[in-house]
N, C-alpha and C positions, 0 to 999 in steps of 0.2 A: 084732205087735202085737196087746197084748189091746184086745177092744171097748171102746170109749169113750174109749180114748187113740188121741191124738195128737202125730205130728212135726212141729211147726208150724213148728221151724228148724233147722238141721245146718250145722256145717262139721267137716270133719275134714282134720286139721293132720301133716302128713308132717314126717319126721326130715329134719333139713338136712344128714346125714351119710351116712345110706345110702337115703333115700328111702319107706323103711316107715313105714306110718302109725304118726304114734306115738297119737293119740289122735282119738274123735271125738266132740263136743261137742254136747249136742241139747237142745232145748227140749220137753217135752213136755206136753201139755195133755191134763187126763182130765175129762169132763163127769161129774158125779155126779147120782145119784138126787134129789137135791133140787134139780138147777137152776144149783146153781154150779159153777166151773170153777176145778178143783187146778191148779197149774203147777209142775212142775221140771224141775233141769239134771238132766242126765243123763252122764257123762265115763265112755267104754267106749276100752279097749284100750290105757289105759297100766297101773294096776293094777287093775286086775278091772274093777267096773262100781261108781264109785260115784253117789247117788242124793240131792238137794237139795233139797224144797222151796221157790220163792220166790214171792214175794208179787207181785201186779197191776204193778204201776211197775216195781218191779224185773223182773222178766220182758218188760215190752215193751222197755226197756234192752238189757236179753241178748239178744232178740231180733235189734236194729238189729246188736248187735254179732256174732253168729253169721253174718248174711250180709254183713256187708264181709271176714269171716274172717280177721279180724288178730288173733291171739292174743294182740298185745298190747294189747288195748283190751279182754279179760276181765278179771274180778277173779282174784288170784293165786290161792283156793285153786279156782278152776273151771279152773286151767290149770297143772298139777302139772309137766306136761310141757315147758313154756316155761320157758326162760331168760331172764331181762331182761337181766341185764347183758350176755349175748353177743346178745340180739334174735332165738334161735334157738329154733326146735321140735328135740325128739329124743328118740327112742322111748325106754323102760325098757334096751335093753340098752345105750344110749350112757351111762345115769345111773350110775355107782358107787352102789350103795344100800346105806344101813345102817338096819336095821329094830331097834327100839329095843322093851324090855320092860318093866314097871313090876310087882314082882310077879309075873310069869308068865305078865302076860296083855301083849298090842300095847297098845305105846304109840302109838307113829308111826314113821314112814319119812323117813327124811332121804337127800338127797343131792347126789351129787358132777357137774356136770356135765361134758364135754371138756375144758372149759376150764379149770376146777377152780374152780369158783363152787357155792356148798352153800346148798342150801335145804331145805326140808321141803318131800317131795312127798303124804305124808297123815297126816291127825290121827285 
């Protein structure tokens, strides 16, 4: 990890079908030169690496959710690997994915889990 950046909470979620890692979700903090701290969520191992900055109180709540390791507690946009109707995590190999384009530009990825539930995986 880059200097000044620290993973303060991390959870790994495994595929309920094959046991392979479905995704790792991390809360990362970076101390800035002006003494402020920036926090963001990083999701890796599912569809590339996705990061999003989060505010202080949301980061604290997120840290608690990661420490519990329950994907059901994560906000939907931070758990694309988790199917809420099934209550299971699936690796990308078990999602049937449909990539959508708008005027030749990437728009989103939608997926269907092994049980037939559809959801947006990436926007």
